[in-house]
N, C-alpha and C positions, 0 to 999 in steps of 0.2 A: 592542423591536428597534431597532437603530440603522440609519441609512442607510450603505451601504458607502462608506468613505472611502479613496480611492486615495492612499497616501502617496508611492509611488515606482514606477518601473519599473526592472527589472534586466535587463541584456543578458547572455544566456548565449551564449558563443562556443565552438562545438565545432570538432573537426578538419574536414578537408576531406571532402566528399561525405557530409554528415550529414543530408541532406534527409529521409530516411525516419525517422531518429531524432527530428528536430524535430517530426514529426507523430505520434509515439507515446510521448511522455513520460508516465509513469504514476506516478512516485514521486520524492520529493525529500527530502533531509535535510541540514541545516546542522550541521556538527560543531564541537566546541570550537576547533579550530585555524583555523576560518574557511573551510574547504572546503565546497563543495556536492557532494553525492553524488546521482546520479540513476539511476533504473531505467527501463526501457522495456518495452513489451508488444507482442506481435503484429508483430514485425519480419519482413520477408520475407527474412531472412538465415539461416534455420534451417540448421544444419550447417556454418556458417562461423565464423571467429574473432570475427566481429562479433555473433554470437548469444549470448545469455545472458551479457551483460557488465554490469558496473557502471561508471559514468562519473564521474570526478572533475573538477570545475572549481575553480580557485583564483582568489582576488581579484587582479585586475591593476591596477585603479584604481577609485575609488568608482563603484559602479553597474555595473561590468563584471567578469564572471567568465570566465576563459579558461584557457589552458595545459591543454588537454584531455588527460586520461590515461584509458586504458581498461584495465579489469581483468577477466579471464575468471573467472567463478565456478568453473569446473571446476578452476582452479589451486589452489583452496582447499578445495572441497567435492567429494567423490566423487559425481558425478551418476549417477543410475540409467540415464540414456540420454544418450549423448554428443552426439546431434543434436537431441533433443526440446527444445521451448521451455519455459522456466521460466514465462514470462508474469509478470514481476516486477510486483507491484501495491502493495507497501508497503516502506518503509525506516524504521528508527529506530536511534538510537545510545544505548547505555547501558553504563556500566561498562567502557569501552574495547572494546566490541564494536559492529560494525555488523550489525544484524539485517535480514533480508529475508524476504519471503513471496511464494510463487507464488500464483496465483489458485485452485488446487484445483478448477478448473472443467473441464467438457467444452466442446467447441466444435462448431458446425455449419458445414459447408462452405458457401461462398458461391457463388451463380451467377456465371458468367463472361460471360454475354450473347452467347455464340457459337452454342450449340446448345440448342434448347428442351428436348428430351428429357433431355439430359445435365444441364442446369441443374435440372430438376425432380428428377432422381436425386440431384444434389449436395445439394439441400435436405433430403433424407431421410437423409443420412449424418452421423453424430455421431462425433467422434474424441476420444480421451483421450491426452494427453501425460503420461507418468509424472513428468517433471520439474516439472510444475505443482504437484505435491504436496510442495513444498519449504518448510520453515520452518528457517532457518539463521542462524547467527551466525558472523562472521569477525572475528578480532582486528584492531583499527584503532589503530595507534600511530604518532605523528608523521606523520600523513597517508598512511601506507602500510598496505595490507592484508597479513596474514601468515597462514600456515597454523598456525604455532605461534610464540609469542614471550613475552617478559616485559615488564613495564612498568617504566620507570626508577625510579619511586618505590616499586615493589613487586617488587624483583628475585626474591624467593622464590616469587612467584605466577606460574604458567605459564598463559598464555592459549592456548586451542586452538580452531580452527575445528570446528564440529559442526553437525549437523542432526537434526531429529526423526526417530526411528526409522521406517524405511520398511517397507512390507509389500505383499502382493499387492492390497490395496485402496487403496493410495496411501501412506498413513502411519498411524501409531497413532491420530491424531485422527480420520481418516475411518472407521477401524474402530470407534472408540468411538461415533461418531455414527450408525452403521447402524441402531440400534434407537431412536434419539431420536424422541419422538412428534411433534416439529415438523419436524425436518430429515430424518429417515430416509427418508420417502417421496420427497422431492425428490432425494436422493442415489441411491436405487434406480432412479428413473425416468431418471436421467442427463440431466436437463434441462440444456441448455447455458446458459452465461453469457449475459447480456443477454436471456434469456427467462424471467427470474425463477428461474433455476436457482441451485444453490449456487455462490457466487462470493465468495472472500475478496478484499477490497480495503482495505488499511490494517492497519498493525500499530503498537502502542504498547507499550513495554516499561518495566516498573518492577521492578528486581532480577530475580527469576526468574519474575515474573508477566507474561504476555502477554495483551493485548487484541487480538482480531482482528475487524475490521469486515466485515460481510457486505453486499455490494451486493444480493445476493439469497440466499434468498427474502425478500421483504417480505410479511408476513402481515397481511392486512386493514389495511394502511397502517402496520403496526409493523415497523420495522427491527430488526435483531438484531446483537448483539456476542457473541462467545465469549470467555471468560476461561479461560486454562489456566496451569498451573504446570509448569515444566520443570526437570529436573536432569540432570547429565551422568552417564552410566553407564560407558561405555567410551570410549576415545579416538575422537573424531569422531561420537559418537552421544548424542543427548538423548532422554529419555523423559518421558511424562506422569506426573505425580504426583497423587494424590488432592488435591482442593482443599477447604479448610475441614475440617470435622469428619466428613465423609462419605467414602464410597469413590468418589464421582463424580469423573470425570476432567476435567470441564469445568463451567463455569457459563454460564448464558444470561442475557443482559440484553436486554430489549425496550424500544425507544426510539421515542417518537412524533416522527418526523421529517417530518410532513406528507406521508406517502406515498412519500418518497424512500428510496433505499438509501444505504449508507455508501460513500464514495469514498476517504476517508483519515482517519487519526487522528493526533493528537499530544497529549502532555501539556503543560499549562501549570500548573505547580505540581501540586496534587493534583486539578485539574480535567482532564477529557478534552475536547479540542476535536474536533469531528466535521465533516468536509467531506461534504456529502450532495448527491446528484444522482439523476437518473432511473435506474431499474433497467434499462430497455431501452436499445438503442443509438439514442438520439434526443436532440435538444436540448430543454431545458425548464428548469424552476426548479432553482436550485442555491443552497445556503446553507451557512453555518457555524453550528454549534450548540455550546453549552457544557453538558457534563454535570458539574454541580457535585459536587465531592468524590468523584469516581468511584473514586479509589484506595482509599478506605476502605469500599467496599461489601463485605459479607461473605456475601451471599446472592444467589440469583437475584433479579432486579429487573424491575419494569415501571415505566418512568419516563415521565410525561406532562409536557407543558409547563404544564398547568394546576396541577400539583402543585408547581411551582417548582424541581424538581430539574433540569429540562432547559430550556434557554433558547435561542431563536433569536437569534443575535447580529446577523447581517445576511444578506440575499440578495445573491448575486453579480449583476452586471449581466447582463440577459438577452441572449442571442444566438440568432438563429434559424438560423444557418449553421454554427456550430461552437463553439470555445472551451469544450470539455467539461472542467471542472475535475477533475483526477485526483490531484494531489499537493499537499501543503502542509507547511510547516515554519515554526517560529518564526524571525523574522528582524528584528532591531533595525534601525530606519531613522529617520533624522532625529530622533533622541532619543526615539523612541517604540517601543512593542512592536508589531511588525508580523507579518503572516502572508504568507509568500511562497507564491504559488500558480502551478503550472504546468498546462498544458492539453494534452489529447489533441485531435486534429483542430483545431488552432489556426486562427483567422481569418487571412486573408492579410495584414492590416495589422500582425500581430504578428511575422511572419517578415521579417527584414531581407534575407537572402540564403540560400544553400543551407547555411550553417553557423551563422547567428546568429538568435536569437529572443529576444523580450522576454517576461519573466514579470512578474506584478503583485505589489506589496506593499501589502496593505490594513492599515489600522489595526485593532488588536485592541481592541474596546471593553472598558472596565473592568467589573469585577463589578457586577452590578445590586445595589442596596441590598436588604437583607433585609426 
């Protein structure tokens, strides 16, 4: 394990009145044109045009991203609920598509501190937003999102926005997991996110294969990834395909992340980088791990650090007051390979004003020698 090395800080400059957004950043992706795309979770703007949006920032000068543009997901994907929250927890870019995932989680109401009996009742109430069961792709060409378009160097290929088939249990993946021996009971119990319930945080895409990181459940200190294969069936709809030589619609990977859950994922070559943090809503240890040669796994796996397949690259600086690492993306800086990390519940010294916030760029350690 290396010590964390802070290469740089990047200023993210949003539009006016972005204070709530600054406190709820949950996903980030650098795209080939140099834009930064960001997603947020749990905004108090449900039912407005500022809910369920993707945010694009463009490089204005070295170390400063601004020119904030906002894109409503419902302009590209037919949402099942026009007012429900997606709870965007992961972004990735692959083959001219921007991919996103919702948390797929339930949520428990929070006490308001005004009436004791009502607060106790609120803590007993669990809700489900159907939009949270969203796995989608949106064509991204020349810095713009499209519902349907072609790529200049591939004019005969039509790109279409689409999402995983939805059903009365959320989507096709949730239906497939109902009888899973590890996850089925958690889903049936409707355990909320942040209570070791089922909670997707992080997506990494390689062609038609998707890796989904789970913040929870963590099983006896082992975190989980789900791997799925998607194909387009009809316009606007994707479906699960059997993975490998079996009829199974998903693969499970168990990772020894020192008791932490997955917060985000991104590919570095054929390796998968994993941002990990506490499953519950608290501050604690946070780290970045490397799963070596993850893209070539062809079976369910159990990966330990002792076996050499999984490596802790570095722990993030500890904070007792906030700075919960939620999103990361590869980000070249000062001639080195870096990881740009954004935080939920950021510390006050990270926030410049109501629309500007600093993100960190850490050096990505080189591969450990075999």
